[in-house]
Biopython code that builds the backbone (N, CA, C, O; Angstrom):
import numpy as np
from Bio.PDB.StructureBuilder import StructureBuilder

atoms = [
    (1, "MET", "N", (2.418, 35.598, -48.253)),
    (1, "MET", "CA", (1.567, 34.413, -48.543)),
    (1, "MET", "C", (1.812, 33.126, -48.598)),
    (1, "MET", "O", (1.117, 32.228, -48.124)),
    (2, "ALA", "N", (3.119, 33.001, -49.364)),
    (2, "ALA", "CA", (3.769, 31.468, -49.796)),
    (2, "ALA", "C", (4.205, 30.961, -48.184)),
    (2, "ALA", "O", (4.163, 29.763, -47.902)),
    (3, "ALA", "N", (4.570, 31.863, -47.301)),
    (3, "ALA", "CA", (4.717, 31.577, -45.759)),
    (3, "ALA", "C", (3.918, 31.022, -45.118)),
    (3, "ALA", "O", (4.195, 30.269, -44.184)),
    (4, "THR", "N", (2.535, 31.359, -45.594)),
    (4, "THR", "CA", (1.482, 30.450, -44.779)),
    (4, "THR", "C", (1.254, 29.007, -44.985)),
    (4, "THR", "O", (0.806, 28.433, -43.993)),
    (5, "PRO", "N", (1.495, 28.126, -46.259)),
    (5, "PRO", "CA", (1.079, 27.226, -46.101)),
    (5, "PRO", "C", (2.252, 26.117, -45.882)),
    (5, "PRO", "O", (2.177, 24.897, -45.736)),
    (6, "LEU", "N", (3.495, 27.111, -45.917)),
    (6, "LEU", "CA", (5.179, 26.377, -45.080)),
    (6, "LEU", "C", (5.040, 25.998, -43.519)),
    (6, "LEU", "O", (5.423, 25.009, -42.894)),
    (7, "ILE", "N", (4.305, 27.234, -43.102)),
    (7, "ILE", "CA", (4.331, 27.072, -41.650)),
    (7, "ILE", "C", (3.226, 26.018, -41.131)),
    (7, "ILE", "O", (3.444, 25.276, -40.173)),
    (8, "ALA", "N", (1.946, 26.024, -41.902)),
    (8, "ALA", "CA", (1.255, 25.010, -41.902)),
    (8, "ALA", "C", (1.790, 23.494, -42.367)),
    (8, "ALA", "O", (1.347, 22.501, -41.790)),
    (9, "GLY", "N", (2.478, 23.413, -43.123)),
    (9, "GLY", "CA", (2.925, 21.968, -43.045)),
    (9, "GLY", "C", (3.993, 21.964, -42.293)),
    (9, "GLY", "O", (4.376, 20.796, -42.223)),
    (10, "ILE", "N", (4.802, 22.787, -41.584)),
    (10, "ILE", "CA", (5.589, 22.068, -40.564)),
    (10, "ILE", "C", (4.757, 21.754, -38.925)),
    (10, "ILE", "O", (5.000, 20.864, -38.110)),
    (11, "ALA", "N", (3.880, 22.700, -38.880)),
    (11, "ALA", "CA", (2.771, 22.702, -37.909)),
    (11, "ALA", "C", (1.873, 21.354, -38.050)),
    (11, "ALA", "O", (1.356, 20.809, -37.075)),
    (12, "ILE", "N", (1.779, 20.991, -39.079)),
    (12, "ILE", "CA", (1.103, 19.501, -39.393)),
    (12, "ILE", "C", (2.042, 18.228, -39.111)),
    (12, "ILE", "O", (1.502, 17.207, -38.684)),
    (13, "ALA", "N", (3.727, 18.255, -39.381)),
    (13, "ALA", "CA", (4.429, 17.791, -39.498)),
    (13, "ALA", "C", (4.878, 17.407, -38.097)),
    (13, "ALA", "O", (5.246, 16.273, -37.791)),
    (14, "THR", "N", (4.805, 18.646, -37.115)),
    (14, "THR", "CA", (5.206, 18.365, -36.080)),
    (14, "THR", "C", (3.872, 17.894, -34.967)),
    (14, "THR", "O", (4.046, 17.345, -33.879)),
    (15, "VAL", "N", (2.874, 18.176, -35.417)),
    (15, "VAL", "CA", (2.052, 17.004, -34.658)),
    (15, "VAL", "C", (1.771, 15.684, -35.157)),
    (15, "VAL", "O", (1.267, 14.792, -34.475)),
    (16, "ALA", "N", (2.088, 15.588, -36.284)),
    (16, "ALA", "CA", (2.021, 13.970, -36.546)),
    (16, "ALA", "C", (3.116, 13.361, -35.566)),
    (16, "ALA", "O", (2.883, 12.461, -34.759)),
    (17, "TYR", "N", (4.614, 14.121, -35.799)),
    (17, "TYR", "CA", (5.565, 13.564, -35.129)),
    (17, "TYR", "C", (5.153, 13.421, -33.520)),
    (17, "TYR", "O", (5.627, 12.404, -33.015)),
    (18, "ALA", "N", (4.359, 14.249, -32.618)),
    (18, "ALA", "CA", (4.349, 14.243, -31.463)),
    (18, "ALA", "C", (3.382, 13.175, -31.275)),
    (18, "ALA", "O", (3.317, 12.544, -30.219)),
    (19, "GLY", "N", (2.469, 12.911, -32.486)),
    (19, "GLY", "CA", (1.345, 11.921, -32.218)),
    (19, "GLY", "C", (1.916, 10.443, -32.395)),
    (19, "GLY", "O", (1.469, 9.457, -31.810)),
    (20, "LYS", "N", (2.871, 10.450, -33.207)),
    (20, "LYS", "CA", (3.769, 9.117, -33.461)),
    (20, "LYS", "C", (4.536, 8.794, -32.276)),
    (20, "LYS", "O", (4.780, 7.631, -31.953)),
    (21, "TYR", "N", (4.997, 10.012, -31.495)),
    (21, "TYR", "CA", (5.796, 9.424, -30.133)),
    (21, "TYR", "C", (5.038, 9.092, -28.961)),
    (21, "TYR", "O", (5.415, 8.364, -28.043)),
    (22, "SER", "N", (3.734, 9.794, -29.087)),
    (22, "SER", "CA", (2.857, 9.471, -27.838)),
    (22, "SER", "C", (2.212, 8.227, -28.251)),
    (22, "SER", "O", (1.648, 7.698, -27.293)),
    (23, "ILE", "N", (2.110, 7.632, -29.248)),
    (23, "ILE", "CA", (1.555, 6.135, -29.435)),
    (23, "ILE", "C", (2.873, 5.544, -29.119)),
    (23, "ILE", "O", (2.741, 4.999, -28.023)),
    (24, "GLN", "N", (3.797, 5.427, -29.449)),
    (24, "GLN", "CA", (4.892, 4.802, -29.184)),
    (24, "GLN", "C", (5.089, 4.757, -27.656)),
    (24, "GLN", "O", (5.302, 3.617, -27.242)),
    (25, "ALA", "N", (5.069, 5.688, -26.758)),
    (25, "ALA", "CA", (5.188, 5.921, -25.691)),
    (25, "ALA", "C", (4.183, 5.271, -24.957)),
    (25, "ALA", "O", (4.333, 5.129, -23.743)),
    (26, "TRP", "N", (3.505, 4.993, -25.342)),
    (26, "TRP", "CA", (2.043, 4.862, -24.411)),
    (26, "TRP", "C", (1.864, 3.202, -24.683)),
    (26, "TRP", "O", (1.447, 2.530, -23.740)),
    (27, "ASN", "N", (2.283, 2.310, -26.402)),
    (27, "ASN", "CA", (2.574, 0.914, -26.066)),
    (27, "ASN", "C", (3.517, 0.885, -25.412)),
    (27, "ASN", "O", (3.293, -0.039, -24.630)),
    (28, "ALA", "N", (4.535, 1.318, -25.173)),
    (28, "ALA", "CA", (6.036, 0.901, -24.193)),
    (28, "ALA", "C", (5.053, 0.790, -22.806)),
    (28, "ALA", "O", (4.688, -0.165, -22.119)),
    (29, "PHE", "N", (4.803, 2.313, -22.747)),
    (29, "PHE", "CA", (4.242, 2.107, -20.882)),
    (29, "PHE", "C", (3.073, 0.604, -20.800)),
    (29, "PHE", "O", (3.286, -0.215, -19.906)),
    (30, "LYS", "N", (2.231, 0.438, -21.502)),
    (30, "LYS", "CA", (1.178, -0.659, -21.565)),
    (30, "LYS", "C", (2.261, -2.221, -21.599)),
    (30, "LYS", "O", (2.208, -3.118, -20.756)),
    (31, "ALA", "N", (2.835, -2.195, -22.356)),
    (31, "ALA", "CA", (4.020, -3.415, -22.459)),
    (31, "ALA", "C", (5.034, -4.007, -21.316)),
    (31, "ALA", "O", (5.460, -5.154, -21.181)),
    (32, "ARG", "N", (5.328, -2.550, -20.361)),
    (32, "ARG", "CA", (6.167, -2.860, -18.867)),
    (32, "ARG", "C", (5.270, -4.145, -18.364)),
    (32, "ARG", "O", (4.094, -4.366, -18.650)),
    (33, "PRO", "N", (6.014, -4.815, -17.659)),
    (33, "PRO", "CA", (5.786, -5.623, -16.379)),
    (33, "PRO", "C", (5.078, -4.963, -15.605)),
    (33, "PRO", "O", (5.370, -3.772, -15.507)),
    (34, "PRO", "N", (3.912, -5.487, -14.789)),
    (34, "PRO", "CA", (3.424, -4.695, -13.721)),
    (34, "PRO", "C", (4.352, -4.763, -12.393)),
    (34, "PRO", "O", (4.866, -5.754, -11.874)),
    (35, "THR", "N", (4.396, -3.687, -12.088)),
    (35, "THR", "CA", (5.166, -3.332, -10.646)),
    (35, "THR", "C", (4.332, -3.086, -9.109)),
    (35, "THR", "O", (3.866, -1.985, -8.815)),
    (36, "VAL", "N", (4.265, -3.914, -8.486)),
    (36, "VAL", "CA", (3.343, -3.460, -7.153)),
    (36, "VAL", "C", (3.969, -1.802, -6.489)),
    (36, "VAL", "O", (5.096, -1.539, -6.067)),
    (37, "ARG", "N", (3.152, -1.198, -6.569)),
    (37, "ARG", "CA", (3.494, 0.328, -5.905)),
    (37, "ARG", "C", (2.861, 0.241, -4.193)),
    (37, "ARG", "O", (3.196, 0.971, -3.260)),
    (38, "MET", "N", (2.079, -0.645, -4.177)),
    (38, "MET", "CA", (1.754, -0.162, -2.665)),
    (38, "MET", "C", (1.983, -1.350, -1.997)),
    (38, "MET", "O", (1.926, -2.473, -2.498)),
    (39, "ARG", "N", (2.274, -1.039, -0.726)),
    (39, "ARG", "CA", (2.765, -1.729, 0.312)),
    (39, "ARG", "C", (1.876, -2.923, 0.702)),
    (39, "ARG", "O", (0.698, -2.827, 1.047)),
    (40, "LYS", "N", (2.611, -4.098, 0.600)),
    (40, "LYS", "CA", (1.205, -5.287, 0.592)),
    (40, "LYS", "C", (1.167, -5.650, 2.295)),
    (40, "LYS", "O", (2.105, -5.810, 3.077)),
    (41, "PHE", "N", (-0.228, -5.704, 2.502)),
    (41, "PHE", "CA", (-0.554, -6.077, 3.865)),
    (41, "PHE", "C", (-1.248, -6.856, 4.174)),
    (41, "PHE", "O", (-2.142, -7.064, 3.354)),
    (42, "TYR", "N", (-1.281, -7.780, 5.552)),
    (42, "TYR", "CA", (-1.973, -8.895, 5.269)),
    (42, "TYR", "C", (-3.281, -9.106, 5.114)),
    (42, "TYR", "O", (-4.147, -8.556, 5.794)),
    (43, "GLU", "N", (-3.451, -9.789, 4.352)),
    (43, "GLU", "CA", (-4.587, -10.538, 3.840)),
    (43, "GLU", "C", (-5.176, -11.393, 4.379)),
    (43, "GLU", "O", (-4.393, -12.287, 4.701)),
    (44, "GLY", "N", (-6.741, -11.714, 4.812)),
    (44, "GLY", "CA", (-7.436, -13.004, 4.772)),
    (44, "GLY", "C", (-7.954, -12.848, 6.631)),
    (44, "GLY", "O", (-7.899, -11.872, 7.378)),
    (45, "GLY", "N", (-8.284, -13.821, 6.800)),
    (45, "GLY", "CA", (-9.179, -13.826, 8.043)),
    (45, "GLY", "C", (-8.132, -14.307, 9.009)),
    (45, "GLY", "O", (-7.005, -14.656, 8.658)),
    (46, "PHE", "N", (-8.650, -14.302, 10.471)),
    (46, "PHE", "CA", (-7.715, -14.198, 11.934)),
    (46, "PHE", "C", (-7.876, -15.628, 12.418)),
    (46, "PHE", "O", (-8.958, -16.201, 12.291)),
    (47, "GLN", "N", (-7.045, -16.090, 12.853)),
    (47, "GLN", "CA", (-6.566, -17.661, 13.658)),
    (47, "GLN", "C", (-7.543, -17.339, 14.851)),
    (47, "GLN", "O", (-8.060, -16.280, 15.207)),
    (48, "PRO", "N", (-7.591, -18.210, 15.185)),
    (48, "PRO", "CA", (-8.901, -18.608, 16.244)),
    (48, "PRO", "C", (-7.990, -17.977, 17.982)),
    (48, "PRO", "O", (-8.537, -17.403, 18.924)),
    (49, "THR", "N", (-6.459, -18.389, 17.834)),
    (49, "THR", "CA", (-5.818, -17.875, 18.733)),
    (49, "THR", "C", (-4.581, -17.150, 18.079)),
    (49, "THR", "O", (-3.871, -17.717, 17.249)),
    (50, "MET", "N", (-4.344, -15.694, 18.562)),
    (50, "MET", "CA", (-3.049, -14.948, 17.757)),
    (50, "MET", "C", (-2.010, -15.825, 18.153)),
    (50, "MET", "O", (-1.883, -16.446, 19.208)),
    (51, "THR", "N", (-0.975, -15.768, 16.721)),
    (51, "THR", "CA", (0.590, -16.288, 17.036)),
    (51, "THR", "C", (1.353, -15.397, 16.819)),
    (51, "THR", "O", (0.775, -14.432, 16.318)),
    (52, "ARG", "N", (2.746, -15.213, 17.008)),
    (52, "ARG", "CA", (3.509, -14.018, 16.800)),
    (52, "ARG", "C", (3.766, -13.965, 14.910)),
    (52, "ARG", "O", (3.731, -12.882, 14.326)),
    (53, "ARG", "N", (3.918, -14.776, 14.448)),
    (53, "ARG", "CA", (3.896, -14.953, 13.175)),
    (53, "ARG", "C", (2.539, -14.017, 12.498)),
    (53, "ARG", "O", (2.697, -13.236, 11.559)),
    (54, "GLU", "N", (1.078, -14.295, 13.239)),
    (54, "GLU", "CA", (0.190, -13.480, 12.361)),
    (54, "GLU", "C", (0.047, -11.763, 13.175)),
    (54, "GLU", "O", (-0.478, -10.741, 12.734)),
    (55, "ALA", "N", (0.833, -12.047, 14.640)),
    (55, "ALA", "CA", (0.723, -10.500, 15.169)),
    (55, "ALA", "C", (1.833, -9.949, 13.814)),
    (55, "ALA", "O", (1.249, -9.229, 13.004)),
    (56, "ALA", "N", (3.040, -10.162, 13.565)),
    (56, "ALA", "CA", (3.893, -9.810, 12.964)),
    (56, "ALA", "C", (3.193, -9.333, 11.851)),
    (56, "ALA", "O", (3.330, -8.115, 11.737)),
    (57, "LEU", "N", (2.408, -9.904, 10.885)),
    (57, "LEU", "CA", (1.907, -9.852, 9.617)),
    (57, "LEU", "C", (1.070, -8.417, 9.958)),
    (57, "LEU", "O", (1.281, -7.439, 9.241)),
    (58, "ILE", "N", (0.251, -8.347, 10.918)),
    (58, "ILE", "CA", (-0.629, -7.488, 10.988)),
    (58, "ILE", "C", (-0.304, -5.941, 11.174)),
    (58, "ILE", "O", (-1.011, -4.982, 10.863)),
    (59, "LEU", "N", (0.962, -5.955, 11.766)),
    (59, "LEU", "CA", (1.738, -4.668, 12.142)),
    (59, "LEU", "C", (2.105, -4.425, 10.965)),
    (59, "LEU", "O", (2.026, -3.266, 10.559)),
    (60, "GLY", "N", (2.655, -5.573, 10.025)),
    (60, "GLY", "CA", (3.602, -5.176, 9.090)),
    (60, "GLY", "C", (5.148, -5.152, 9.692)),
    (60, "GLY", "O", (5.726, -4.104, 9.403)),
    (61, "VAL", "N", (5.776, -5.895, 10.308)),
    (61, "VAL", "CA", (6.944, -6.091, 10.887)),
    (61, "VAL", "C", (7.327, -7.598, 10.738)),
    (61, "VAL", "O", (6.596, -8.529, 10.399)),
    (62, "ARG", "N", (8.687, -7.611, 11.084)),
    (62, "ARG", "CA", (9.195, -8.944, 11.113)),
    (62, "ARG", "C", (9.017, -9.492, 12.583)),
    (62, "ARG", "O", (9.028, -8.681, 13.509)),
    (63, "GLU", "N", (8.839, -10.968, 12.854)),
    (63, "GLU", "CA", (8.666, -11.163, 14.246)),
    (63, "GLU", "C", (9.756, -11.124, 15.260)),
    (63, "GLU", "O", (9.581, -11.275, 16.469)),
    (64, "SER", "N", (11.425, -10.807, 14.392)),
    (64, "SER", "CA", (12.151, -10.077, 15.297)),
    (64, "SER", "C", (12.373, -8.984, 15.706)),
    (64, "SER", "O", (13.435, -8.733, 16.277)),
    (65, "THR", "N", (11.391, -8.040, 15.505)),
    (65, "THR", "CA", (11.654, -6.543, 15.095)),
    (65, "THR", "C", (11.850, -5.936, 16.681)),
    (65, "THR", "O", (11.206, -6.620, 17.477)),
    (66, "ALA", "N", (12.399, -5.105, 17.155)),
    (66, "ALA", "CA", (12.620, -4.332, 18.443)),
    (66, "ALA", "C", (11.107, -3.685, 18.589)),
    (66, "ALA", "O", (10.159, -3.481, 17.831)),
    (67, "MET", "N", (11.363, -3.508, 19.782)),
    (67, "MET", "CA", (9.844, -3.221, 20.632)),
    (67, "MET", "C", (9.702, -1.831, 20.289)),
    (67, "MET", "O", (8.523, -1.488, 20.208)),
    (68, "GLU", "N", (10.734, -0.727, 20.013)),
    (68, "GLU", "CA", (10.041, 0.521, 19.342)),
    (68, "GLU", "C", (9.601, 0.784, 18.144)),
    (68, "GLU", "O", (8.931, 1.716, 17.699)),
    (69, "LYS", "N", (10.201, -0.439, 17.530)),
    (69, "LYS", "CA", (9.396, -0.531, 15.570)),
    (69, "LYS", "C", (7.927, -1.099, 15.729)),
    (69, "LYS", "O", (6.981, -0.776, 15.011)),
    (70, "VAL", "N", (7.885, -1.975, 16.757)),
    (70, "VAL", "CA", (6.801, -2.709, 16.944)),
    (70, "VAL", "C", (5.702, -1.387, 17.056)),
    (70, "VAL", "O", (4.861, -1.158, 16.186)),
    (71, "ARG", "N", (5.873, -0.593, 18.264)),
    (71, "ARG", "CA", (5.474, 0.483, 18.895)),
    (71, "ARG", "C", (4.742, 1.575, 17.693)),
    (71, "ARG", "O", (3.574, 1.906, 17.486)),
    (72, "GLU", "N", (6.089, 1.940, 17.025)),
    (72, "GLU", "CA", (5.764, 2.868, 15.542)),
    (72, "GLU", "C", (4.879, 2.108, 14.707)),
    (72, "GLU", "O", (4.017, 2.771, 14.131)),
    (73, "ALA", "N", (4.894, 0.875, 14.509)),
    (73, "ALA", "CA", (3.804, 0.089, 13.622)),
    (73, "ALA", "C", (2.596, 0.303, 13.906)),
    (73, "ALA", "O", (1.811, 0.905, 13.174)),
    (74, "HIS", "N", (2.247, -0.347, 15.393)),
    (74, "HIS", "CA", (1.120, -0.113, 15.713)),
    (74, "HIS", "C", (0.570, 1.054, 15.664)),
    (74, "HIS", "O", (-0.626, 1.174, 15.402)),
    (75, "ARG", "N", (1.267, 1.963, 15.879)),
    (75, "ARG", "CA", (0.667, 3.380, 16.124)),
    (75, "ARG", "C", (0.375, 3.559, 14.699)),
    (75, "ARG", "O", (-0.799, 3.906, 14.577)),
    (76, "ARG", "N", (1.127, 3.434, 13.298)),
    (76, "ARG", "CA", (0.718, 3.923, 12.241)),
    (76, "ARG", "C", (-0.289, 2.706, 11.581)),
    (76, "ARG", "O", (-0.705, 2.954, 10.449)),
    (77, "VAL", "N", (-0.660, 1.577, 12.118)),
    (77, "VAL", "CA", (-1.683, 0.980, 11.721)),
    (77, "VAL", "C", (-3.049, 1.533, 12.350)),
    (77, "VAL", "O", (-4.153, 1.595, 11.810)),
    (78, "MET", "N", (-2.702, 1.881, 13.526)),
    (78, "MET", "CA", (-3.945, 2.353, 14.539)),
    (78, "MET", "C", (-4.640, 3.602, 14.096)),
    (78, "MET", "O", (-5.847, 3.841, 14.061)),
    (79, "VAL", "N", (-3.660, 4.316, 13.779)),
    (79, "VAL", "CA", (-4.267, 5.583, 13.120)),
    (79, "VAL", "C", (-5.114, 5.397, 12.574)),
    (79, "VAL", "O", (-6.257, 5.753, 12.861)),
    (80, "ALA", "N", (-4.558, 4.432, 11.099)),
    (80, "ALA", "CA", (-5.446, 4.358, 9.763)),
    (80, "ALA", "C", (-6.904, 3.612, 10.346)),
    (80, "ALA", "O", (-8.007, 3.931, 9.902)),
    (81, "ASN", "N", (-6.741, 2.750, 11.229)),
    (81, "ASN", "CA", (-7.989, 1.987, 11.372)),
    (81, "ASN", "C", (-8.838, 2.291, 13.026)),
    (81, "ASN", "O", (-9.632, 1.504, 13.542)),
    (82, "HIS", "N", (-8.443, 3.495, 13.552)),
    (82, "HIS", "CA", (-9.155, 3.768, 14.802)),
    (82, "HIS", "C", (-10.795, 3.903, 14.609)),
    (82, "HIS", "O", (-11.368, 4.563, 13.742)),
    (83, "PRO", "N", (-11.300, 3.222, 15.490)),
    (83, "PRO", "CA", (-13.082, 3.406, 15.605)),
    (83, "PRO", "C", (-13.312, 4.834, 15.472)),
    (83, "PRO", "O", (-13.984, 5.255, 14.530)),
    (84, "ASP", "N", (-12.690, 5.797, 16.542)),
    (84, "ASP", "CA", (-12.903, 7.171, 16.062)),
    (84, "ASP", "C", (-12.809, 7.580, 15.178)),
    (84, "ASP", "O", (-13.583, 8.531, 15.065)),
    (85, "ALA", "N", (-12.045, 7.356, 14.068)),
    (85, "ALA", "CA", (-12.239, 7.720, 12.752)),
    (85, "ALA", "C", (-12.498, 6.888, 11.982)),
    (85, "ALA", "O", (-11.775, 6.692, 11.006)),
    (86, "GLY", "N", (-13.514, 6.236, 12.200)),
    (86, "GLY", "CA", (-14.239, 5.302, 11.174)),
    (86, "GLY", "C", (-14.332, 3.998, 10.972)),
    (86, "GLY", "O", (-15.106, 3.298, 10.319)),
    (87, "GLY", "N", (-12.971, 3.687, 11.965)),
    (87, "GLY", "CA", (-12.396, 2.258, 12.014)),
    (87, "GLY", "C", (-13.185, 1.293, 12.526)),
    (87, "GLY", "O", (-14.152, 1.766, 13.124)),
    (88, "SER", "N", (-13.129, 0.011, 12.512)),
    (88, "SER", "CA", (-14.018, -1.264, 13.170)),
    (88, "SER", "C", (-13.008, -1.572, 14.322)),
    (88, "SER", "O", (-11.782, -1.633, 14.227)),
    (89, "HIS", "N", (-14.083, -1.823, 15.854)),
    (89, "HIS", "CA", (-13.998, -1.793, 16.500)),
    (89, "HIS", "C", (-12.804, -3.488, 16.913)),
    (89, "HIS", "O", (-11.865, -3.897, 17.595)),
    (90, "TYR", "N", (-13.767, -3.847, 15.914)),
    (90, "TYR", "CA", (-12.780, -5.724, 15.929)),
    (90, "TYR", "C", (-11.582, -5.301, 15.534)),
    (90, "TYR", "O", (-10.618, -5.478, 16.279)),
    (91, "LEU", "N", (-11.438, -4.684, 14.326)),
    (91, "LEU", "CA", (-9.938, -4.262, 13.902)),
    (91, "LEU", "C", (-9.061, -4.005, 14.993)),
    (91, "LEU", "O", (-8.043, -4.628, 15.293)),
    (92, "ALA", "N", (-9.761, -2.644, 15.762)),
    (92, "ALA", "CA", (-8.728, -2.403, 16.635)),
    (92, "ALA", "C", (-8.037, -2.951, 17.775)),
    (92, "ALA", "O", (-7.016, -2.514, 18.303)),
    (93, "SER", "N", (-8.812, -4.101, 18.132)),
    (93, "SER", "CA", (-8.983, -5.335, 19.143)),
    (93, "SER", "C", (-7.974, -6.285, 18.607)),
    (93, "SER", "O", (-7.170, -6.863, 19.338)),
    (94, "LYS", "N", (-8.025, -6.421, 17.451)),
    (94, "LYS", "CA", (-6.835, -7.176, 16.637)),
    (94, "LYS", "C", (-5.639, -7.031, 16.569)),
    (94, "LYS", "O", (-4.713, -7.842, 16.588)),
    (95, "ILE", "N", (-5.695, -5.570, 16.458)),
    (95, "ILE", "CA", (-4.088, -4.368, 16.283)),
    (95, "ILE", "C", (-3.127, -4.585, 17.573)),
    (95, "ILE", "O", (-1.913, -4.772, 17.653)),
    (96, "ASN", "N", (-4.303, -4.473, 18.696)),
    (96, "ASN", "CA", (-4.030, -3.997, 19.660)),
    (96, "ASN", "C", (-3.377, -5.211, 20.733)),
    (96, "ASN", "O", (-2.500, -5.106, 21.591)),
    (97, "GLU", "N", (-4.300, -6.539, 20.244)),
    (97, "GLU", "CA", (-3.623, -7.682, 20.341)),
    (97, "GLU", "C", (-2.249, -8.371, 19.906)),
    (97, "GLU", "O", (-1.370, -9.041, 20.446)),
    (98, "ALA", "N", (-2.535, -7.845, 18.627)),
    (98, "ALA", "CA", (-1.126, -7.868, 17.749)),
    (98, "ALA", "C", (-0.201, -7.349, 18.369)),
    (98, "ALA", "O", (0.729, -8.142, 18.515)),
    (99, "LYS", "N", (0.031, -6.048, 18.948)),
    (99, "LYS", "CA", (1.256, -5.358, 19.857)),
    (99, "LYS", "C", (1.360, -6.066, 21.020)),
    (99, "LYS", "O", (2.427, -6.613, 21.298)),
    (100, "ASP", "N", (0.363, -6.142, 21.776)),
    (100, "ASP", "CA", (0.682, -6.851, 23.007)),
    (100, "ASP", "C", (1.251, -8.281, 22.820)),
    (100, "ASP", "O", (1.935, -8.630, 23.782)),
    (101, "MET", "N", (1.145, -9.170, 21.858)),
    (101, "MET", "CA", (1.407, -10.268, 21.583)),
    (101, "MET", "C", (3.246, -10.227, 21.367)),
    (101, "MET", "O", (4.143, -10.984, 21.739)),
    (102, "MET", "N", (3.217, -8.794, 20.488)),
    (102, "MET", "CA", (4.819, -8.561, 19.652)),
    (102, "MET", "C", (5.256, -8.082, 20.983)),
    (102, "MET", "O", (6.256, -8.727, 21.298)),
    (103, "LEU", "N", (4.959, -7.290, 21.829)),
    (103, "LEU", "CA", (5.769, -6.978, 23.543)),
    (103, "LEU", "C", (5.738, -7.865, 24.087)),
    (103, "LEU", "O", (6.283, -7.740, 25.183)),
    (104, "ARG", "N", (5.192, -9.196, 23.822)),
    (104, "ARG", "CA", (5.223, -10.333, 24.929)),
    (104, "ARG", "C", (4.525, -9.832, 26.211)),
    (104, "ARG", "O", (5.137, -9.852, 27.279)),
    (105, "LYS", "N", (3.008, -9.296, 26.109)),
    (105, "LYS", "CA", (2.580, -8.955, 27.126)),
    (105, "LYS", "C", (1.503, -9.750, 27.433)),
    (105, "LYS", "O", (0.825, -9.422, 28.407)),
    (106, "THR", "N", (1.144, -10.935, 26.669)),
    (106, "THR", "CA", (0.213, -11.551, 26.490)),
    (106, "THR", "C", (0.930, -13.106, 26.033)),
    (106, "THR", "O", (1.875, -13.264, 25.260)),
    (107, "LYS", "N", (0.175, -14.143, 26.757)),
    (107, "LYS", "CA", (0.265, -15.072, 26.348)),
    (107, "LYS", "C", (-0.090, -16.060, 25.096)),
    (107, "LYS", "O", (0.517, -16.934, 24.477)),
    (108, "GLY", "N", (-1.397, -15.465, 25.043)),
    (108, "GLY", "CA", (-2.277, -16.110, 24.160)),
    (108, "GLY", "C", (-3.222, -15.007, 23.616)),
    (108, "GLY", "O", (-3.427, -13.904, 24.121)),
    (109, "GLY", "N", (-3.730, -15.502, 22.541)),
    (109, "GLY", "CA", (-5.262, -14.593, 22.222)),
    (109, "GLY", "C", (-6.091, -14.615, 22.739)),
    (109, "GLY", "O", (-6.475, -15.738, 23.067)),
    (110, "GLY", "N", (-6.928, -13.418, 23.165)),
    (110, "GLY", "CA", (-7.955, -13.310, 24.036)),
    (110, "GLY", "C", (-8.414, -11.806, 23.562)),
    (110, "GLY", "O", (-8.246, -10.791, 24.237)),
    (111, "SER", "N", (-9.008, -11.867, 22.303)),
    (111, "SER", "CA", (-9.760, -10.955, 21.782)),
    (111, "SER", "C", (-10.999, -10.742, 22.556)),
    (111, "SER", "O", (-11.649, -11.716, 22.936)),
    (112, "ALA", "N", (-11.455, -9.248, 22.876)),
    (112, "ALA", "CA", (-13.377, -9.158, 23.092)),
    (112, "ALA", "C", (-13.875, -9.820, 22.481)),
    (112, "ALA", "O", (-14.770, -10.550, 22.907)),
    (113, "PHE", "N", (-13.323, -9.801, 20.784)),
    (113, "PHE", "CA", (-14.578, -10.089, 19.999)),
    (113, "PHE", "C", (-14.492, -11.653, 19.516)),
    (113, "PHE", "O", (-15.403, -12.145, 18.851)),
]
sb = StructureBuilder()
sb.init_structure("model")
sb.init_model(0)
sb.init_chain("A")
sb.init_seg("    ")
for serial, (resi, resn, name, xyz) in enumerate(atoms, 1):
    if name == "N":
        sb.init_residue(resn, " ", resi, " ")
    sb.init_atom(name, np.array(xyz, "f"), 0.0, 1.0, " ", f" {name:<3s}", serial, name[0])
structure = sb.get_structure()
C-alpha cells in the first residue's frame, strides 16, 4: 500500500515535467522567425501586352530558361489551372500566351480575352 502514493507521485512529476517541456517547446516554436514554405507565384494583374519578363513570372521560370524547362513549367501550371478541371479560361489563355512568348512563337501578346 505504501507503493501506491509513491507511484502516483512519480506519475504526477512526470506529467508536470512533460507539461513544462511542452510549454517551452511551444514558446520556442512561436518565437522562431516565419519561413516561407510555399513557392511564391506571380501575383498581380496582367499587362496589356505580355512581356518576356511577365511570361517568365507566370510560368515560374527565368527568362533565360531552356525550352524543355519552359514546356515542363507550362504543363505543371496548366494542370493546376486547366478549364476542364475547374480552372479559368482566361488564366489558361494567359498561361498559353506565356508559353508562346517564352518559346518565341509570338512577337507580342494577343490574348483572346
